[in-house]
C-alpha positions in Angstrom: -46.6 87.1 152.8 -45.8 85.4 149.6 -42.8 83.0 149.1 -40.4 85.6 147.7 -41.2 88.0 150.6 -40.6 85.2 153.1 -37.2 84.3 151.6 -36.1 87.9 151.5 -37.0 88.4 155.2 -35.2 85.1 156.0 -32.1 86.4 154.2 -32.1 89.7 156.1 -32.5 87.9 159.4 -29.5 85.6 158.6 -27.4 88.6 157.6 -28.2 90.4 160.9 -27.4 87.3 162.9 -24.0 87.0 161.1 -23.2 90.6 161.6 -24.0 90.3 165.3 -21.7 87.3 165.6 -18.9 89.2 163.8 -19.1 92.2 166.1 -19.2 90.0 169.2 -16.1 88.0 168.1 -14.1 91.0 167.1 -11.4 91.7 169.8 -11.6 95.0 171.6 -8.6 97.2 172.0 -7.3 97.3 175.6 -6.8 100.3 177.8 -4.3 102.9 176.6 -1.9 104.8 178.8 1.4 106.8 178.7 4.7 106.2 180.5 7.6 108.6 180.9 11.1 107.9 182.0 13.2 110.9 183.1 16.6 111.3 184.8 16.0 114.5 186.6 19.6 115.2 187.8 18.3 115.8 191.4 16.1 118.6 190.1 18.9 120.8 188.8 18.5 122.1 185.3 21.2 123.0 182.7 21.1 126.6 184.0 22.2 125.3 187.5 18.8 126.1 189.1 16.8 123.7 191.3 13.4 124.1 189.8 10.8 121.5 190.6 8.0 123.5 189.0 9.8 123.3 185.7 10.2 119.5 186.0 6.6 119.1 187.0 5.5 121.0 183.9 7.4 118.6 181.7 5.6 115.7 183.4 2.2 117.4 183.2 2.6 118.4 179.6 3.5 114.8 178.7 0.2 113.6 180.1 2.0 110.6 181.4 0.1 108.2 183.7 3.2 106.4 185.0 6.5 108.1 185.5 9.9 106.6 186.3 12.3 109.2 187.8 16.0 108.6 188.4 18.6 110.7 190.4 16.0 111.8 193.0 17.0 113.4 196.3 15.2 113.3 199.6 16.6 115.2 202.5 19.9 115.8 200.8 22.0 119.0 201.6 22.6 119.9 197.9 18.9 120.3 197.4 18.3 122.1 200.7 17.0 119.0 202.4 13.9 119.0 200.4 11.7 115.9 199.7 11.7 115.9 195.9 9.3 113.0 195.3 6.8 114.4 197.7 7.0 117.9 196.1 6.7 116.5 192.6 3.7 114.4 193.7 2.0 117.5 195.0 2.8 119.5 191.9 1.5 116.9 189.5 -1.4 115.5 191.5 0.1 112.0 191.3 1.1 109.4 193.9 4.8 109.1 194.7 6.9 106.0 195.6 10.5 106.5 196.5 13.4 104.0 197.1 16.7 105.0 198.6 19.7 103.5 196.8 22.3 105.0 199.1 22.8 107.8 201.7 24.5 111.0 200.7 24.9 114.5 202.3 22.6 113.6 205.2 19.8 112.3 203.0 18.7 109.7 200.6 19.3 109.3 196.8 17.5 106.9 194.5 14.6 106.3 192.1 11.0 107.4 192.3 7.7 106.5 190.6 4.8 108.8 190.1 1.5 107.2 189.2 -2.1 108.2 188.5 -3.2 104.6 189.0 -3.9 102.8 192.3 -0.8 101.1 193.7 -1.5 97.5 194.6 1.9 96.7 196.0 5.5 97.7 195.6 9.1 96.7 196.5 12.7 97.7 196.0 15.8 95.7 195.1 19.3 97.0 195.7 21.7 95.5 193.2 24.7 93.6 194.5 27.8 95.7 193.6 30.5 94.1 191.5 33.0 96.9 192.2 33.0 99.7 194.8 30.9 102.6 193.7 27.4 104.1 193.8 24.7 101.6 194.8 22.0 101.1 192.2 18.5 99.6 192.5 15.2 98.5 190.9 12.0 100.1 192.2 9.1 97.8 191.4 5.3 98.6 191.6 2.2 96.8 190.5 -0.6 99.3 189.6 -4.1 98.7 188.4 -4.8 100.1 184.9 -8.6 100.0 184.4 -8.9 96.6 186.2 -5.7 95.0 184.9 -2.6 94.7 187.0 0.5 96.1 185.3 4.1 95.8 186.6 6.1 99.0 186.4 9.8 98.8 187.1 12.2 101.7 187.2 16.0 101.6 187.4 19.3 103.5 186.9 22.3 101.5 186.1 26.1 102.1 186.5 27.6 104.8 184.4 31.2 103.6 184.1 32.6 102.6 180.6 33.1 98.9 181.6 29.8 97.1 181.6 30.4 94.5 184.3 28.1 96.1 186.8 25.4 96.8 184.3 25.4 93.3 183.1 25.3 91.9 186.6 22.3 94.2 187.4 20.5 93.1 184.2 20.6 89.5 185.6 19.0 90.7 188.8 16.4 92.6 186.8 15.6 89.4 184.8 15.2 87.5 188.1 13.0 90.2 189.6 10.8 90.4 186.4 10.2 86.7 186.4 8.2 87.1 189.7 5.5 89.0 187.8 4.7 86.0 185.6 2.6 86.8 182.5 1.2 90.1 183.6 1.9 93.2 181.4 5.3 94.6 182.4 7.0 97.9 181.6 10.7 98.4 182.5 12.0 102.0 182.3 15.1 103.9 183.2 18.6 105.2 182.5 20.5 102.2 181.4 23.7 104.0 180.6 24.4 101.9 177.6 23.8 102.2 173.9 21.8 100.2 171.3 23.9 97.2 170.1 25.7 96.9 173.5 26.0 93.6 175.4 23.4 95.0 177.8 21.0 95.7 174.9 21.4 92.3 173.4 20.8 90.6 176.8 17.7 92.6 177.6 16.3 92.0 174.1 16.2 88.3 174.8 13.3 88.9 177.2 12.0 92.4 176.6 11.0 94.5 173.6 12.5 97.9 173.1 9.6 100.3 172.6 11.6 102.8 170.6 12.6 100.1 168.1 9.0 99.3 167.6 7.5 102.8 167.1 10.2 105.4 167.5 11.3 107.7 164.7 14.9 108.8 164.5 17.8 108.1 166.8 15.9 108.4 170.1 18.8 110.0 171.8 18.2 111.4 175.3 21.6 112.6 176.5 23.2 115.0 177.1 20.8 117.9 177.0 21.9 120.5 174.3 23.6 117.8 172.2 21.4 114.7 172.2 23.7 112.0 170.7 23.4 109.1 173.1 20.3 106.8 173.5 20.7 105.5 177.0 17.1 105.9 178.4 14.7 103.1 177.5 11.2 101.8 177.8 11.2 98.0 177.6 8.1 95.8 177.4 7.1 92.3 178.2 3.8 90.4 178.0 0.5 91.7 176.7 1.3 95.3 176.2 2.4 97.1 173.0 3.9 100.5 172.1 1.9 102.7 169.8 4.0 105.9 169.9 7.3 107.2 171.3 8.7 110.6 171.6 11.8 112.3 173.1 11.0 115.5 175.0 14.0 117.8 175.1 14.4 120.8 177.4 16.8 122.3 180.0 15.0 121.1 183.2 17.6 118.3 183.5 20.8 117.0 181.8 18.6 114.3 180.1 15.7 114.6 177.8 12.5 112.8 178.9 11.2 109.8 176.9 7.5 109.3 176.6 5.9 106.1 175.2 2.2 105.5 174.6 1.1 102.0 175.4 -1.9 99.7 175.0 -2.8 96.6 176.8 -3.3 93.7 174.4 -3.6 89.9 174.2 -1.3 87.4 172.5 1.8 89.6 172.7 5.1 87.9 173.8 
C-alpha cells in the first residue's frame, strides 16, 4: 500500500469513527402513547339511551392507551345497578380502576381509569368541600409505560359558576401531584372552567396545557351538538410532551372526548 492509499484508508476510518460517535450520542425518541379524557354522562347518550357499546367504540376507535372517565356509575339505580367501569373494561379489553366520590341511588358515582399498561399503584383523594354539594375527587394511578413509570391523574371539578370550590380543589391537586416528584405526569378531566379563567392561570403555573401546545382550533368539548366550551383538558408535567390533540365529537355522551398523543422525553419542564 503506497502513502496515498494509506492516507485515504486512514481518512475513511476516521470518518466511520466520527459517524459512529454521532449516532451513539444522538438522543432517541421515548415511547409514544395516547390518552383520552371523556365525561361519559353515566353512559347516557344525547338520545337518552344507556349504550356502553357505543361508548366503548369511541374509546377503541381512539386507540387510547390511558383513559380518564368522569361521571361513572357503579350499582346506581338510574343505570339499572350496572357496574359501568367493569363493563367498559370488558368491552375494551383494558384494566379498570374506579373511585367513588359519593353515594347516590343505592350505588356509587365517581371517576374511572382504563389502562392498557400495568398498574403499579393507585390511590384516590376526595376533595374537601368548600360549600355543600356534590363531592369531587382525584383518582391517581402510576402505570408502567415501556419500563417508565408515569403518573396518570383523573378528576372532575365543581360545575357551579362561582369558582371557589374549583380553586380549592386545584390546590389539593397541586399537593397530590408533588408526591410524584419528577416522573412524567398527565392530569386529565372535566375542569368545568374556561381558558383564561383563574383556574387555568393557576394550573398553568405548574402544568402545560396540551391543547395549547399542539391543538388546532378552539378545542371545545361541551355541550354535544353545539361545542362552544373548552372545559375538558389534558395537562402535562415533567418529561412528557404532546405531539397531537383531537376533539372526538359524537352523541354517546353530552361531552365530546379529547384525545392527545404523547411522547416521553428528557429535559422537559
